[in-house]
Structures are given as structure tokens and as C-alpha cells.
N, C-alpha and C positions, 0 to 999 in steps of 0.2 A: 649213407645217402649216395644215390647214383644220379649222374647227369648223363642223358642219352641223346644221341643225334644219329642220323643216317642220311645217305644220299646215293642216288643212282649215278654211276659214272659210265659213260659210253665208251669204255675201253676194257680190255681183258684184265682179269685178276693179276696176271703176270705184270702188266704195265702199271697197274695201280700199286702193286706191291713194290716194284722197283723204285717208285717215288716215295712211298711210305716208309720203307725200311731205312732210308738215308736221313738221319736226324738233321743234317745240314739243310734239308728242304723245309723244315718246320717254320723258320722265320718268313719264308715266302708266302705262307698261307695263314699263319697265326700271328697277328700283330702283337700279342702279349709275349711272344718268344723274342728276346732281344739278342741272345747269343747262344751258340752251341759249340762246344769243343770236345773232341774225343778224349776219353781217358783210357780207352782200349785202342791199340794200334793194330787192328785187324779188320777184316770185313765184318759187317753186321751179321750176328748169329746169336744164339742163346748165350747169355753172359756178357754180351757187348755192353760197354759202359761209356757214358759221356756226361759232361757237365752241361747244364742248361740253365739259362738265366731268364726268369719271367719278370715282367713288370705289368701288374694288373690294370693300371691306368696311369696316365701321364704324371700325376702328382704322387703316385705311390713309390716306395723304395723298391728297387730291383732286388729279387731274391734268387739265389743260386741253389740248385738241387743237383744231386747225383742221380742219374737215370740209368737203369739197367734193363736190358731185354730179358725178362724172366720166362717168357714163353715165345718161341720163335718158330712158327710153322708156316713156311713160305706159301704165299697165295691164299692162305686161310685165316691165320690168327697171329696177332702180335700183341703181347702184353708188356707194358713199360711200367716199371716201379720207380717212383721218385721218392728219395729219402734225403735227409740232411737239412741244410739251411739252419735256422735257429731251433728247429724242432728236434727232439731226441730221435735216435735211430729207429725206435719202434713206431714212429709216426710215419705213415706212408700215404701216398696218393698213387692210384693205379689208373693207367689209361689202357683200355682194351679196344683193339681194332679187329673187327671180323669182316672178312670178305667172302662174298658168295656170288658166283657167276650166274647170270640169268639174262635171258632176252638179248644176248649179244653184248652185254656189258657186265658191270659189277656193282652189286649193292655193298656199300661200305658202311658199317655201323661202328659207332664209337660210344663207349661207356667210360665215364670217369668216376671212379669210386673215391669218395672223400670222407667216408665215415671214420677212418682211423688217421685222419690228416692232422689232427690237433687244432683244426679250425673250431672256434667255440660255437656252441649250439645256436646262439643268436645269429651269427653270420651264416651258418649253414641254413637256417630257416630263411634268411633273406635271399640266399642263392637259390633255394628251392622255389620261392615265390617268383623271383625273376625268371628262372628257367621255365616255370609252369605258365605264368601269365604275362611275362614281360614281352615287349615288342623290340626286336633287334634294331639297333641304330647302325646304319651302314650295312654293308654286304656281309651276310653270314660267312663265317670262316670256311665251312664245308663247301659253300658255293665257290669260294676262291680256290680251294683245293681242287674241286672238280674242273674248274675252268683251266687251271694250270696243267692238269693231266690230259684233258681232252684236246687242248691246243698244242701240247708239247712245249710250251714256253716256260722254261726254267733254266737255271744256270748250272745245275748239278747233275742231272740225270738225263740220259737219252731215252726218249719215250717213243721210239719208233715201232715198238711191238704192237 
């Protein structure tokens, strides 16, 4: 099962990438991300690893995953593989970000693959229904991401490009 989203950002792919490649920026635009801490002490690149804590809603238990950049193609594509938590290592969630420059900005697409996540079929079906026909409550995450990048308002990355 795949969850998909995309948004046009009125900035260059280089600027979008600079924000996207730094996992410390994730809590700024995704309220389900509670904490990020590096497991690799290097600049982001293929093989870069970090721990990430998600909390799906305020009453849920927070869950930590190990995340790794398994595809790192600057300004074009970033694939992040999440493993660990209570699930066996062969259970994974992948986030795929693809960037394409057009019309003076960047189209950013996100695909989240959860078919090998260990989430039971009933909950995957509920997620699919919500994704397909649900109405968002509050501001969509990708709109927050776009606004942060377009205004350059963040605490981690210089967005002057």
C-alpha cells in the first residue's frame, strides 16, 4: 500500500533539497515527528542513519524507528527506510521524496510505502479509506513544509538559494 502526496514549492530544487535532507527539520513540518537524533555523525548522504520518534496522535504511545537514507540523489530523489521499533527487522516503511524543477519552482512528491510495515490489514484498510476520502483536520503537512521553505523560516537550514 502506498500513500501519496505532492506540492509545488516556489523555490529551486537545491533549496528544497537543503531543507529536506536535514532530518532535524522534520518536526518543524510533521507534527507526528517528536524527536530526531543522529546515529551517523556525518553529513547526510547514502547510508546516513538517525533515530526518529513518531507519535501518531496525542493518546498514542510514541514509537522510535531507525531511519536510513537508502537512496540519496541530491536535488532529485531521497528514499528513507524506517526499521526497528517493536517490529522485526524485515518489516519496513519507506518514504520516497522526488523533486522535479518546473515553472521556476519545484514539484515535490512523497510516497510512503507501508505494505511491508507489519501494520495489520484492517488498519491498512482504514488508512487507505482516510487517505482516499478523508478530509484533513488542520493544515496539511506538505503545506506547512512549503510555507517553511518559501518563507525561509526555520531554525536549522539557510534557505537563501
